[in-house]
C-alpha positions as CSV (number, residue, x, y, z in Angstrom):
1,M,-87.3,-7.1,-21.1
2,V,-86.8,-3.4,-21.3
3,N,-83.1,-2.8,-21.9
4,S,-81.3,-1.7,-18.7
5,E,-80.0,1.5,-20.2
6,L,-83.6,2.7,-20.7
7,R,-84.7,1.8,-17.1
8,Q,-83.3,5.0,-15.7
9,Y,-85.7,6.9,-17.9
10,D,-88.8,4.9,-17.0
11,A,-90.6,7.9,-15.6
12,I,-90.3,10.0,-18.8
13,R,-89.8,7.7,-21.9
14,P,-92.3,6.4,-24.3
15,F,-93.3,2.7,-23.8
16,E,-91.2,0.1,-25.4
17,P,-92.9,-2.6,-27.6
18,E,-93.1,-5.2,-24.7
19,E,-95.0,-2.6,-22.6
20,L,-97.6,-1.8,-25.2
21,P,-100.1,-4.6,-24.5
22,A,-100.5,-3.6,-20.8
23,A,-100.9,0.1,-21.9
24,Y,-103.6,-0.9,-24.5
25,D,-105.4,-2.8,-21.7
26,R,-105.4,0.2,-19.4
27,L,-106.6,2.5,-22.2
28,L,-109.4,0.1,-23.3
29,G,-110.5,-0.3,-19.7
30,N,-110.8,3.5,-19.2
31,P,-114.3,4.9,-19.6
32,Q,-113.1,8.4,-20.6
33,F,-110.8,7.0,-23.3
34,L,-113.7,4.9,-24.6
35,Q,-115.9,8.0,-24.7
36,V,-113.3,9.9,-26.8
37,L,-113.1,6.9,-29.2
38,A,-116.9,6.8,-29.5
39,Y,-116.9,10.6,-30.3
40,L,-114.1,10.3,-32.9
41,Y,-115.2,7.0,-34.4
42,P,-119.0,6.7,-33.9
43,Q,-119.3,3.8,-36.4
44,V,-116.5,1.6,-34.9
45,P,-117.3,-0.7,-32.0
46,A,-114.7,-0.5,-29.1
47,E,-114.0,-4.3,-29.6
48,A,-112.9,-3.7,-33.2
49,F,-110.7,-0.8,-32.1
50,G,-109.2,-3.0,-29.4
51,Q,-108.4,-5.7,-31.9
52,K,-106.7,-3.2,-34.2
53,M,-104.7,-1.7,-31.3
54,R,-103.4,-5.1,-30.1
55,A,-102.3,-5.9,-33.6
56,C,-99.8,-3.0,-33.4
57,H,-96.6,-4.4,-31.9
58,T,-94.5,-1.2,-32.0
59,N,-95.2,2.5,-31.4
60,L,-94.5,3.2,-35.1
61,E,-97.1,0.6,-36.1
62,F,-99.6,2.2,-33.7
63,Q,-98.9,5.7,-35.2
64,K,-99.3,4.5,-38.8
65,A,-102.5,2.5,-38.0
66,F,-104.2,5.2,-36.0
67,C,-102.6,8.7,-35.9
68,Y,-101.5,8.9,-39.5
69,T,-104.9,8.0,-41.0
70,F,-106.7,10.2,-38.4
71,L,-104.5,13.2,-39.1
72,K,-104.8,12.8,-42.9
73,D,-108.6,12.6,-42.7
74,L,-108.7,15.5,-40.3
75,M,-106.5,17.7,-42.4
76,A,-108.7,17.0,-45.5
77,K,-111.6,18.5,-43.5
78,V,-110.0,21.4,-41.6
79,S,-107.2,22.6,-44.0
80,S,-106.7,23.5,-47.6
81,G,-103.6,21.3,-47.7
82,M,-100.2,20.8,-46.1
83,D,-96.6,20.1,-47.2
84,M,-93.1,20.0,-45.9
85,D,-89.9,21.2,-47.6
86,V,-87.1,18.7,-46.7
87,E,-84.6,19.8,-49.4
88,N,-82.1,20.8,-46.7
89,I,-82.0,17.4,-44.8
90,D,-81.3,13.8,-45.5
91,V,-84.2,11.4,-44.9
92,K,-81.7,8.6,-44.0
93,S,-80.2,10.7,-41.1
94,R,-81.6,11.4,-37.6
95,Y,-82.3,14.9,-36.3
96,T,-83.6,17.0,-33.4
97,F,-86.3,19.2,-34.8
98,V,-86.5,22.5,-32.9
99,S,-89.6,24.4,-34.1
100,N,-91.7,27.4,-33.4
101,H,-94.8,26.5,-31.3
102,R,-98.3,27.3,-32.6
103,D,-100.5,24.4,-31.7
104,I,-100.3,22.2,-28.5
105,V,-101.0,18.9,-30.3
106,L,-100.6,19.4,-34.0
107,D,-97.1,20.9,-34.3
108,S,-95.5,17.6,-33.6
109,A,-98.3,15.3,-34.8
110,L,-98.3,16.8,-38.3
111,L,-94.5,16.6,-38.3
112,D,-94.8,12.8,-37.9
113,V,-97.2,12.6,-40.9
114,Q,-94.8,14.8,-43.0
115,L,-91.7,12.7,-42.1
116,V,-93.5,9.5,-43.2
117,E,-94.5,11.2,-46.5
118,A,-91.0,12.6,-47.0
119,G,-89.6,9.0,-47.0
120,F,-88.2,8.8,-43.4
121,D,-88.5,5.2,-42.1
122,T,-89.4,6.5,-38.7
123,T,-91.3,9.5,-37.1
124,C,-90.0,11.3,-34.1
125,E,-90.1,11.1,-30.3
126,I,-92.0,14.1,-29.0
127,A,-91.2,16.3,-26.0
128,I,-94.4,17.0,-24.0
129,G,-94.9,19.0,-20.8
130,D,-96.3,17.1,-17.9
131,N,-98.8,20.0,-17.3
132,L,-100.8,18.5,-20.2
133,L,-100.8,15.0,-18.7
134,T,-103.0,15.3,-15.6
135,L,-105.3,12.4,-16.8
136,P,-103.6,9.0,-16.4
137,W,-105.1,7.7,-19.7
138,V,-103.7,10.7,-21.6
139,K,-100.3,10.0,-20.2
140,D,-100.6,6.4,-21.4
141,L,-101.8,7.5,-24.8
142,V,-98.9,9.9,-25.4
143,R,-96.3,7.4,-24.3
144,V,-97.8,4.8,-26.7
145,N,-97.5,7.6,-29.3
146,K,-93.7,8.0,-28.9
147,S,-93.8,11.0,-26.5
148,F,-91.4,11.6,-23.7
149,I,-92.2,13.8,-20.7
150,V,-90.7,17.2,-19.8
151,E,-91.2,17.5,-16.0
152,R,-92.2,21.0,-14.8
153,S,-93.2,22.5,-11.4
154,L,-90.2,21.1,-9.6
155,S,-87.9,22.7,-7.0
156,P,-84.7,24.2,-8.5
157,R,-82.6,21.2,-7.4
158,E,-85.1,18.7,-8.8
159,M,-85.4,20.7,-12.0
160,L,-81.6,20.5,-12.5
161,M,-81.7,16.7,-12.1
162,A,-84.8,16.4,-14.3
163,S,-83.2,18.6,-17.0
164,K,-80.0,16.5,-17.0
165,R,-82.0,13.3,-17.3
166,L,-84.2,14.7,-20.1
167,S,-81.1,15.8,-22.0
168,E,-79.3,12.5,-21.6
169,Y,-82.5,10.8,-22.9
170,M,-82.7,13.0,-26.0
171,H,-79.0,12.1,-26.7
172,L,-79.8,8.5,-26.3
173,V,-82.8,8.7,-28.8
174,V,-80.7,10.3,-31.5
175,G,-77.5,8.5,-30.9
176,K,-78.5,5.0,-29.9
177,K,-82.2,4.5,-30.6
178,N,-81.6,5.9,-34.0
179,D,-84.8,8.0,-33.9
180,N,-85.7,11.7,-34.4
181,V,-86.7,14.1,-31.7
182,W,-89.1,17.1,-31.8
183,I,-89.0,19.9,-29.2
184,A,-90.5,23.3,-29.2
185,Q,-88.1,26.3,-29.2
186,R,-89.7,27.6,-26.0
187,E,-91.9,26.4,-23.1
188,G,-95.5,27.1,-24.1
189,R,-96.8,28.6,-27.3
190,A,-95.8,32.1,-28.5
191,K,-99.2,33.6,-28.0
192,D,-98.3,36.6,-30.2
193,S,-96.4,34.5,-32.8
194,N,-93.2,36.4,-32.0
195,D,-91.2,33.2,-32.1
196,R,-88.0,33.2,-30.0
197,T,-85.8,30.3,-28.9
198,Q,-85.2,30.2,-25.2
199,P,-81.5,29.8,-24.5
200,A,-82.5,27.7,-21.5
201,I,-83.8,25.0,-23.8
202,L,-80.4,24.8,-25.5
203,K,-78.6,24.8,-22.2
204,M,-80.8,21.8,-21.1
205,M,-80.0,20.0,-24.4
206,A,-76.2,20.5,-23.8
207,M,-76.4,18.8,-20.3
208,G,-76.3,15.4,-22.0
209,G,-73.7,14.0,-24.4
210,E,-70.0,14.5,-24.2
211,G,-67.4,17.3,-24.7
212,T,-67.9,21.0,-25.0
213,P,-71.4,22.6,-25.2
214,R,-70.8,23.0,-29.0
215,E,-70.0,19.2,-29.3
216,R,-72.9,18.2,-27.2
217,L,-75.4,20.3,-29.3
218,R,-73.7,18.9,-32.5
219,Q,-74.4,15.3,-31.3
220,L,-78.2,16.1,-31.4
221,H,-78.1,17.3,-35.1
222,I,-80.5,20.2,-34.6
223,V,-82.7,21.3,-37.5
224,P,-84.6,24.6,-37.1
225,L,-88.1,23.9,-38.3
226,A,-90.5,26.7,-39.4
227,I,-94.2,25.9,-39.1
228,S,-96.6,28.3,-40.9
229,Y,-100.4,27.9,-40.4
230,E,-102.4,30.2,-42.7
231,L,-105.0,30.5,-39.9
232,D,-104.6,29.8,-36.2
233,P,-107.8,28.2,-34.8
234,C,-106.8,29.4,-31.3
235,D,-106.1,33.0,-32.3
236,F,-109.2,34.3,-30.4
237,L,-108.4,32.2,-27.3
238,K,-104.9,33.6,-27.2
239,A,-106.2,37.1,-27.5
240,R,-108.8,36.4,-24.8
241,E,-106.0,35.1,-22.5
242,M,-103.9,38.3,-23.2
243,Q,-106.8,40.6,-22.0
244,L,-107.4,38.4,-18.9
245,R,-103.7,38.5,-18.0
246,R,-103.7,42.3,-18.5
247,D,-106.9,43.0,-16.5
248,V,-107.2,40.3,-13.9
249,Q,-104.5,40.4,-11.3
250,G,-102.8,37.0,-10.8
251,W,-105.0,35.4,-13.5
252,K,-104.0,31.8,-14.2
253,K,-105.2,29.3,-16.7
254,G,-108.0,27.1,-15.4
255,P,-107.9,23.3,-15.4
256,T,-109.9,23.0,-18.7
257,D,-108.2,25.9,-20.6
258,D,-105.5,23.7,-22.2
259,I,-108.1,21.0,-23.1
260,V,-110.2,23.7,-24.8
261,S,-107.1,24.9,-26.7
262,M,-106.2,21.4,-27.7
263,R,-109.7,20.6,-29.0
264,T,-110.0,24.0,-30.8
265,G,-106.5,23.7,-32.3
266,I,-107.2,20.2,-33.6
267,M,-110.7,20.7,-35.0
268,G,-110.5,24.4,-36.1
269,K,-109.9,25.7,-39.7
270,K,-106.2,26.2,-40.5
271,G,-106.1,27.2,-44.1
272,Y,-102.8,26.0,-45.6
273,V,-100.1,24.5,-43.4
274,H,-96.4,24.5,-44.4
275,Y,-93.4,23.0,-42.7
276,H,-89.9,24.0,-43.7
277,C,-86.6,22.4,-42.6
278,A,-83.7,24.7,-42.5
279,P,-80.2,23.1,-42.9
280,C,-79.0,21.1,-39.8
281,I,-76.9,23.5,-37.7
282,D,-73.9,21.1,-37.4
283,E,-71.8,22.9,-40.0
284,W,-72.7,26.3,-38.7
285,L,-71.6,25.2,-35.2
286,D,-68.3,24.0,-36.6
287,S,-67.8,27.5,-38.2
288,L,-68.2,29.4,-34.9
289,P,-64.9,30.9,-33.8
290,E,-63.0,29.0,-31.1
291,D,-62.9,32.1,-28.9
292,T,-66.7,32.5,-28.9
293,P,-67.4,33.7,-25.3
294,K,-68.9,30.9,-23.2
295,A,-71.4,33.2,-21.6
296,A,-72.8,34.2,-25.0
297,F,-72.7,30.8,-26.7
298,F,-76.3,29.7,-26.1
299,D,-77.7,33.2,-27.0
300,I,-75.7,33.1,-30.3
301,V,-77.1,29.6,-31.1
302,A,-80.6,30.7,-30.2
303,A,-80.4,33.7,-32.4
304,H,-79.2,31.5,-35.3
305,I,-82.1,29.1,-34.9
306,D,-84.5,32.1,-34.7
307,Q,-83.1,33.6,-37.9
308,Q,-83.4,30.2,-39.8
309,I,-87.0,29.8,-38.6
310,H,-87.9,33.4,-39.5
311,L,-86.4,33.1,-43.0
312,N,-88.3,29.9,-43.7
313,Y,-91.8,31.0,-42.8
314,R,-94.3,30.7,-45.6
315,L,-96.1,34.1,-45.7
316,Y,-99.8,34.2,-46.7
317,P,-101.9,37.1,-47.9
318,N,-103.3,37.2,-44.3
319,N,-99.9,38.1,-42.9
320,Y,-99.6,41.1,-45.2
321,V,-103.2,42.3,-44.7
322,A,-102.7,42.1,-40.9
323,F,-99.6,44.2,-41.0
324,D,-101.3,46.9,-43.1
325,L,-104.4,46.9,-40.9
326,L,-102.3,47.0,-37.8
327,N,-100.2,50.0,-39.0
328,D,-103.0,51.7,-41.1
329,T,-100.9,51.5,-44.2
330,Q,-100.9,50.1,-47.7
331,A,-97.2,49.1,-47.6
332,F,-97.9,45.5,-48.7
333,A,-100.9,46.0,-50.8
334,D,-99.2,44.3,-53.8
335,H,-99.2,41.0,-51.8
336,Y,-103.0,40.7,-51.7
337,D,-106.1,41.7,-53.6
338,D,-109.3,43.5,-52.4
339,G,-111.1,40.1,-52.0
340,Q,-108.4,38.7,-49.8
341,R,-108.3,41.8,-47.6
342,A,-112.1,41.8,-47.3
343,A,-112.1,38.0,-46.5
344,F,-109.5,38.5,-43.7
345,E,-111.4,41.5,-42.2
346,E,-114.5,39.4,-42.2
347,Y,-112.6,36.5,-40.6
348,L,-111.2,38.9,-37.9
349,E,-114.7,40.2,-37.0
350,G,-115.9,36.5,-36.7
351,R,-113.0,35.7,-34.3
352,L,-113.7,38.8,-32.1
353,A,-117.4,37.8,-31.9
354,L,-116.3,34.5,-30.3
355,I,-114.8,36.3,-27.3
356,N,-117.8,36.8,-25.1
357,D,-116.9,35.8,-21.6
358,V,-114.3,38.5,-20.8
359,P,-115.3,41.2,-18.2
360,Q,-115.2,44.6,-20.0
361,K,-114.4,43.2,-23.4
362,D,-111.8,45.5,-25.0
363,E,-112.5,45.1,-28.7
364,T,-109.7,47.5,-29.8
365,F,-107.1,45.6,-27.7
366,L,-108.3,42.2,-28.8
367,R,-108.3,43.2,-32.4
368,E,-104.8,44.5,-32.1
369,Q,-103.6,41.3,-30.5
370,I,-105.0,39.1,-33.3
371,L,-103.6,41.4,-36.0
372,T,-100.2,41.2,-34.2
373,M,-100.3,37.4,-34.3
374,Y,-100.6,37.4,-38.0
375,A,-98.2,40.4,-38.6
376,N,-95.3,39.1,-36.5
377,P,-94.2,36.3,-38.9
378,L,-93.9,38.9,-41.7
379,I,-92.0,41.4,-39.4
380,N,-89.6,38.7,-38.2
381,N,-89.1,37.4,-41.8
382,L,-88.2,40.9,-43.0
383,L,-85.7,41.4,-40.1
384,A,-84.1,38.0,-40.7
385,Q,-83.4,39.0,-44.3
């Protein structure tokens, strides 16, 4: 039986172990899910896959049996390596990781891999927007994979209730389920890589728990997490979207746009990927003056998280080249050589060539957008120092 305390979160929480067999049956009975399996694992018969799934009695066992090996194999093909710096945190503790948001699927998925490799005995529960869960089998799959659902597109009154429930659930995960949580610092990805924490996310997080807003945030043990991809496989898609938003009045993403971004983000080349955990903000919260104005509190916390993320980016030659190309300067020429500059310029031309379905393609604008994506982490890192 699912514990009664969890029942009130049935609509949003991951499946509990006793709910997994029914979820596996629904997935294995779904033609679309089976098609995806056949595409990813052409050599493995569906029956063998079903057998292996049913042998996983917890979500963590499922993650280790399927997601961990899939992601390790994937990254061997599409990256030149990945690592995570956990020097500032304790692998025996539980945290809420608040990170910049580059990739719809991989930001949190790769964190799970890195937590296992760093010596954590669990992964994390993942906040995922319901806008990505229009297909019932995808909803089942993410809930098997320790995801909880952030409800969007609600009326203001419903949104308030949903936010409170979400926050209370996050507090339950860290405080009672003894697990970690991952949530992006903002709704949606920062298309221009100018990463900023939305104070509204922190306000939501402080709706659960007990005490003052400071005490409530402290109960979540927030760790600012900087994610640095050397290459963003979706850079050209993000630039395309920016031109469409600029030129087409009322332009909105189509039903398949997120699916294309997910697939491109997962399968595209990433270069090197680095995760860096800043110190948990508990001590910093304790050091805030007692007379910190209530109205400014969440803005102050958001600015601190931003500074910690910006300080802990790993900067690659691309970031310096992009800044110099964008500003027509040689300011950072000592951070790259001629070969690295030429390679990035060639990469940039290749990305621009992929954008071929925009009316009146504005090459200058698109180039500037992609360069800005790669220059912004450097700009923010310098400002944070």
